[in-house]
N, C-alpha and C positions, 0 to 999 in steps of 0.2 A: 359784278361778276354775272347778277342776271341781264343786262344791257349786253353782254361779250355775248353770252347765250342767244338773244335777239337778233344780234350782227353776222353770228358767225350761220346763224340760219337761212339770211339772206344771200348771204354770198355762197353759200352752199348752190340756192335756184340759178343764181347770175352767175357764177364761174366756176362750176364745178368741173370743167373742162380744161379748166389752165392748168391745171399742176395735181400732181401724180407724187406721192409723196408716201415712203417707207415703201415702196412697192405695189403701192396701190392700183386697183387698174382706173378708177379714176376721184378727183375732191372730194365728190360727195362721201362718199364712201369713208374717206381717210376722217371728212369733219363727223361724220356719225361716231365711228369708234372715239375719237379724240371727244367729243360730248358726253356720250355714253359711259365715260371712265369718270372724269367731269363730274358727271350727277351719279355717277353710286358715291362719287369720294363723302360728297354734301350730304348723303342718307344714308353712310354706313357707320352701325354701330359696331363696336370693338367688345368682341365678346367678351362679359368681365370674370370665364377662367377660362381652361384647357377641355371640357365636356366634350365641346364637339370633333375635337381631335383623339380624342379618347374613349368615347362609348365605342363601345364593343358589346356582341350578339352572342358572345361565348366566353367564359374561360379558359377555354381550353389555349396554349398555347402550342404554335406548329412553328416547325423546324425551319429555318431560310436558310441554314447552308452554313460551312464552314470558308471563312478565307481568312491569307494571311495579316488582312488588316482591315481594322472596320473604323472609317471616317465619320465619326459623327460631326453633320452639320461641311454646306459645303457654301461657305461665306469666302469673305477674304484668301485665308487659309489653306480651310480645309478645302477649294477647289483646285487649287496651285498643290499638294499633298496628293491629291487624286492623279493630278496631272502628272507631276514627277517622277511618282513610287510607280505608278503602272509602265512605265518605260523600260524599268525590270521585266522582261514578258513571263517569268515563271514565275511575279508575282502576283496572286488574286486580291484586290481591293475592293468592300461595299463600300460605297460611300453615302449615307442616309441624311436627308434633308429631310424636316417637317413640313415645310411650305411648299408651295407647287411652283409651277413652270413662271420664266414671265414672259411681258408681252409686247405688243408693238408701242403700246403707249410709254412705260419703262425709256425707250429709248428717245422720250423729248425729256431733255435737261430743263428746259424752260419750264415743263408741265411736273417736274419732277414732283412738290408739294404733296399733290392728292396722290401721289402713290401710297403718302405716311398715313392715309386711313383709310383702307380696304384689306383684303386676309392676306397683303403680303409683309404686313410690317404687325411685329406683336401688339406693339398698341398698349406698349405698359407704361403706368404711372408711376410717379415716384410716391414715397406716402406722402403726406404734407410738410412740406416744408416753413422752418422757422423765418430763415433770413435771406431766400431770396423765391424767383416765381412767384411772390402777393398780390401783382395782377394777374394771375392764373386763375382759369377755374379748380376752387377747391383749395387755393396752393398746392396743388401737385404738377408739378411738373412733364410735360406730355415727353416719352421716350419709346419716338415708332424706329425699331431697330430689325435687320430685316430677317421676313421670313419669310425667305425664295428661294430659289435657287439663284446662285452668285449672295447671297445674303446682304447684307451693307450695299456690298456695292452694287447690288442692282434699283437700288430707290435710292441712292445718299446725294448727297451733293455734288460727289465724283471732282470735286479741286486736290489736286494732284502734290501734296507739301510734306515731304518727308521728315522735317525739321532740323535741327541744325547740328554740327557734326560732335557737338556737347554734348547732345543729349547721350549720342552711345554712348561713349568715352565713358558716363555718367552710368549708365549701365555695367560696365568692365568696373570703374575706380571704386565710385561709391558702392556698388550694389554686389560688389564681388564675383559679376557673371566674366571668366572667364571667356573671352572667344566674341563676346560682341559686341569690342571697339567698335570707332565709326571705319576703320580701315578694313573690318576685316566684315563687318557688315553693307558695304561702298559694291561691292561684286555681285550682292545678292537682288540690291535695288535694280541696281544694269541689267543683272539675268533676265529677270521679269519686262522691261519696259522695250518699248520701240518709240524711241521719240519726236515724231515730227515735229521737230520744235528751231524756230528761228525767230532772235537767234538764242545761242543756248553754249554756257560750257561741255563744251562733245566730252568731255575728257571724265564728268561726270552719269555721264547718260549712255543707256543702254541702243546699239538699236537692230538688234537681230531675235530682240524678245516677241510674246506673245501680248502685249498688254499697250497700247498705241496710247501715247499720252501727247496734244497737241494742245493751241492755243486757245481759249474761247474768238466768237466773232468779236469784229468792233463796232461801236457807234460811235458815231465821230464826231469829233469835237471832244469826247469826256475824257476819254485817255492826257490827252495833253495835259484838260485846264487840269486831272488830281496829280499829274506830275506836278506841274509848275508849283501847286499847293504845296503838296506834303513837301518839298523841298524846302518850303518858306517855316516847316516844324521841325529842319536838320534831316529828315527821310527824303536817303538820294536817291534818284533812278536807278534800277542794276535792271538787268534783262534775265537775269538767272536765280528765284530764289532757293534751286534746287543741285545750283553750284556752288563754285568757292567762296561767294558769299552773301549771307540769306538776309541779313538786314537790311532793305528800303523798301520801294516798292514798284511791283513788277507786274507783268501781265500775268493773270492766272490762265492756270498750267490743267487742264481736266484731261480726265479718260472717255476722248473723246475719238471716234474714228470718221471724218465724216461729218454729217451731220447726228452722226449715233452714239449712246454713252457705247462705252464698253467696259464691261462685268469681269469679272473672272470665270462667270458663268458663260459666257460667250468666248471669249480670249481662250480659257484653260478648259474647258470641259466639252464646248462643240466641236471644237476638232476632233478628239479621242474618246467620240462619247460610244462608238465603234468600236472603241477596242476590246479582242475577248478575255481578257482580264480584269475589267473595270463592270462594276452594275450597280450602278447610280439606280434609288430607289429614293423617288417622289412622297408627300405626302406618310412619313415615318417620325413617326416620332416615341421622342428615346427617352424611356422611363426610369430605367436604372441598368448600371454596369456590372455584372455578373463577375463577383469576385471571388476563387478560392481563399480562404482568407488563414489556411495551414498554411496554404506557400507564401501568401500577399499576394497571389495575382491576378491579371483581370484574364477574364477567361472568354467575355463575350457582352452583349448588349442585350436587352429585354426593348420593344419598341413594338407601336399599334400601326398598324397601317389598314387604311380599308373599313373598321372596322373589327381588325385581326387582330389576336396580339401573337405575335414574335418571339423566335431566340434567334439569335445570329453567333456564331462562333468563331472566335479572333483565333487562329494558331502562332502569329507572332506579337501581335499590338491593339489594342485599344488608345484611338486616338481621340481629344476629345478639339473640337473644330466647333461647337456650337455660339460662340464669344462669349464674352464678358458673363452677361448676367446668365446663360442656359444652359455653359458648361458648368459654371458654380454649382449653380440651382440643380441638374443630377449629379454630382459629385457629392455632395449633400443627400441626397436620395436615396445614394448609394454607399454612404456610409465613410462617406473622408470628409471631413469637418472640423468644426470646433467642438471639441464635445462638451462639452456644458450647454450649446446652442443644442446637438443631437439627442443629446437625452432628456432636453426638457419637452422632444417630441415623443419619445420613444422610438429612435432611429438608432441600433445596433452601433457602435462606434468600429468602425474598422481603425482610419486612422486617426489622429487628434492634430488633424492641421489647419490653418489661418484661413481658409477659404472662405471669399467670400469679404473679408477684412479691410480689405485698405482699397476701396474702391476709388476713382477717380474720375473725372471727367471733365471736359473742356464747359464753359459757362461764357455766355456771350451775352451783352449787355444789347440790347433791339432798339433802344430809344433815339439813337444820334442821327440826326439827318441834315442834309444842305438845302436849303430850296437855291434857289438861280431861279434867274430871270431868263435862261434859253432852252429850248427844246428839244432835248435830245434826240426822243426818235417820236413822230406823231402818225404814227403808220396804222389800218385796217389790219383785221386778224389775217384778211388775204395778203394784206403784204409782206406783213411779219411770218407768215409761212410758208411765202415767195423765198424770203431773206434767208428762212429758217434751211431752204433744201439746196443757198450759196453757199452755206455755212458761215449764215452773216447774220448778225441782229440780236434780241434779247432773247429769243427762245433754244438760243447754243447753251445756254450756261442758265443753273437754277440759282434762283432768285435777279436772274437777269449781272450776277457776280461778274466785273470787270476786272477788276484790279484789286490784287493783299499787299498788306502793306507791313512788315514786322519793323517792328521797336523795340532795341534793350534802353530808350531814352538817353542816346546819346554816345554808349559808352562800346568799347571797341568791339570788332571785329571777328575776337576769339569772345567773345559772351552773347549768348540765344539771348533772343528775343524774350520780353514779358507780354507783350501784346502781338495780338494781331490785327487787322484790321480788313475785312471782306468788304467790297466798295465796287455797286451798283445801282439801280438806279426801282424803284418799286415794279410789282409786278405789272405786264402790260395786260393779262388774263383776271383780271379781280379780285380783289383784297385777298391776296393769298397769304399770308404775316396773319393779320386779326385769324383766318379760317384754319391756319393750321398750329398757330402756336397756343390757342384754346383759351386769349385772354378771355377776362370777363368783360360784360356787357361793357360797365361804366369807361375801364382802359380800350374797347375797343369802337367806343364814342372820343374818346378822347385823343387815339391814336390814328389823328386820319393824316394823309398824305396826298401827293398830287405826282400821278405818275405817269405825269409831263416834263415836271421841270424838278423834280425831287431827286436828290442822291444819299443812296443810305450806307451807309458805316457800320457796319456790324462791327460790337468791337469784343474781343477773344480775349479770355483772363489764359493762357498759355500755361501758365504753373502754378497753378492754384496750391496755398498750403492745405483748405480743407480736404479731407477723405471720409470716404462713408464705407454702407456695407452692402449688402445682399444677404439675406435670409430668406428662411425656406418660411413661408404661413405656417404649412402644415406638412405632414409626413405622407401628402396624397400630392400627386402631380399635376392633380385636375387643379391645384391651385395655384395660381401665380406668386413670385416671389418679391419679399418686400426689399422693395430697394429703397434708401438711405444716401444719397450720394452727401446726403448737408453742404449743400453749395455752400461759398459765400459766408459760413461762420466763424472762417479766421476772419481780424478786423486787416490784419494784412491782404487779404485779397481784397477787402473792398477800399483799400489805397492806393493797391497797383490800379483798380478799373480807373476809380478816381483821376488819377495821375494820368491816362490815357485819354479820360473823356475831355481834361484843360488842355491836351495837346491841340487840340482840336478847337476847343472853346477860346482859347490861344489868337486863333486865325479868323475870330469874328471880324475884325476891324481891319483887313488887312486888303490893300491893294485891288489882289487879286481875285476877293472876293466881292468888295467892290466893282469890280472891273464886269460882274455881274448882276450888281445890286443881288446878292447874296448872301445870305444869314444862315448862321445854324438853330436848327428848330428844338424849340423852347414849349413843347406842349405843356396843356398842368393836370402835370401827374395828378389823378385821383385819389386822395388817402393824403398826401404830401402837405396839405396846405398849410400845417401849421409850422411851415418852414418858408424861412422868407426865400422868394421868389428867386433863382440863381444863385442864389447859395449853396456853401458846400454842403449842408445838409440836406438842400432841398435836394442837388443832383444823387446827393446818396440813397435818399428817400427814392428818386427815383429808377435808382441802380437795383434796389431791392425788388420793386415790385416788378419791373423790365428786362430780368438778368433772367433764360433759362440756356435750359442743356443745347447744349453741340452739338447732342450723338455719340459721344467718341469715348463710352464707359472702359475703362481699362484696372489690371490691375488686381480681382478678383481670387488671381489664382496666380502669384506674384511669380517671377522670377530670383531663384536663391539658393547659397548654397547651405544654411542653417533653418531647418525644417522649423525653428521654431516660429522664427519669421516670414516664411516662405511654405509657397506649396508646391512647388517644382523646382528642381537644380537646371543646373546652366544647358543639359542636354533635354531639359523639359522633362525629364521624366517625374513623375509625380514621387514625391520621400516615400521610401519607407516601401514603394508597390513596383512591382513586377509590370513590365507589358501593359504600362498607361501613362501614356503620358498627353498634356496638351500643348495645344499647339492653336490660338490666336490671342486675341488684345488682353486677352485676360493673364498673360504672362510677362507685359511691361511693366516693369518697375516702378517705372512712371508715367504720365504723358508725355510726348513730342513736343517740340515748337510748330506747332503745323496740325493735319489733320491725321488719323489714328491709321485709314487703313492703305496708304502707301507702306506702313514698317510692318503692319499685321502680314500684308504678302509677303514681304521680306523675311516674316518670322517663317512664313512656311514654306519660301526656301530654301533659307537652312537650313532648317528642323529636316526636309526631302535629305541634305546630304546627311546632316546627320544620322539618319536611320538607315541613310543606304550605305557610310562605313561603318557601324554595330553589327550589318549583315555581310560583309563585303562585300556589298556590290559596287563600288566607288573605291 
């Protein structure tokens, strides 16, 4: 990492007039911006609580005004809602975002990991885990969820992967959410999308939406090698995993226009920020929903902005779009949640609902790599930035991802995949993996990669059986919530991950690997020495130490018809409440077979139409 800094400064002196990126007058200014953000991330200390956001000089509550709709959270769903609802000119919308604005650094996908250690992330840690993250500091998985305009779409890996049709058919058939089958939600995926993809299954993509999707840049020689390699594992090459067939290996699709990230802030908010019926208020930390208990009706929200307490009134609805963790926290602080838990914190119970009870998240084994004798790229940082300007090279994708492979271990295409391999090369900009994954010192020392010759296969468990919870630490919003995902608690989850790992291990002596003198890496996993090296027990030990979150928490305000087992109904209204909806990842009944920001955007699109229909505007 420090070698990179010196190299970049040298390039600044020699070549600052050669390249201009992201509308900078000269390359020197661009480099200073990049280095400043990297340095800030390396020295950033995550706040232990929300004190800085909530400190006030007065207990006086000022009136912020009355709006038809108040949307809490400007992330993957909230920004979509704000755009679509303000299409109705007579409706007024207040969009409250706890975080601040994005910046030029967030637009560079290849440097994305550094944004996760910044004020743009909530910087959550889970509670101490017993079954996973054992090689992470304090055995607490890091959950850097978005605390910025655009939410997670501003700081995530930007991989656009909707999942399998069966995911949404299960929402309908298994969880009894009528109106949410794949056939019914596909138009909403397409509505958001402007797909610049070739080749593609055109009938599954949109061309007129505001959210641009494109392929990542190419690393010469890598795609062909991966296609041939995975073919030997009976994972065939497909052209579009968001098309008719998901199972297979395909080029990564990302939220990117040109060489810049696309977020819901840039796609849905920036074009409409001048609408007179839209008030976007950043730095606005919502502490509680105002509820008329006699009428079971949400009437507004309390929040803190710039050290001042405010109340804003909602004439039609309060819509929680603060994300799976924060929406659950605010609901519980407002008296909506499990009765026993709220009573233990002396919070008056408004509605006894299972808020926070069904937390689910994708997990990812980060210890699987292939070492080759081929150099896929060996460029100076200046060259990488020049490639970036041409929409080429490793900086066009987070963690230099090039391809993704989905597999259900040979079952037919109507069966959704169980494992995803996200495949790329180690970061050329320093040891980002160790830095952002918060590995212990002993695992950082053991977990070494060759940034020139290695291929990394991040292996995600798509449908974990384990579920966890979100609870309040106290009745004070200053305290961060207690997040216990309970990763890998179920043996079946370990077995599925090992089965995916074995798929790659069995390729170790194939001709295609031999042709590049390549082999699957086998690190000396610390604390696994009691197991015979390369045995199943040894690999399982490694999995438990090096399996981390993918930052896809869902299901904390789960959707369903029965209030005993769900928080919102299929119209996304909180059970037993008037004028209160949840529209974010928390309503997903279970994880999709991909990445979550695409379905959360879809939920925002569909919710917009549900609301318009409710009030006769559609």
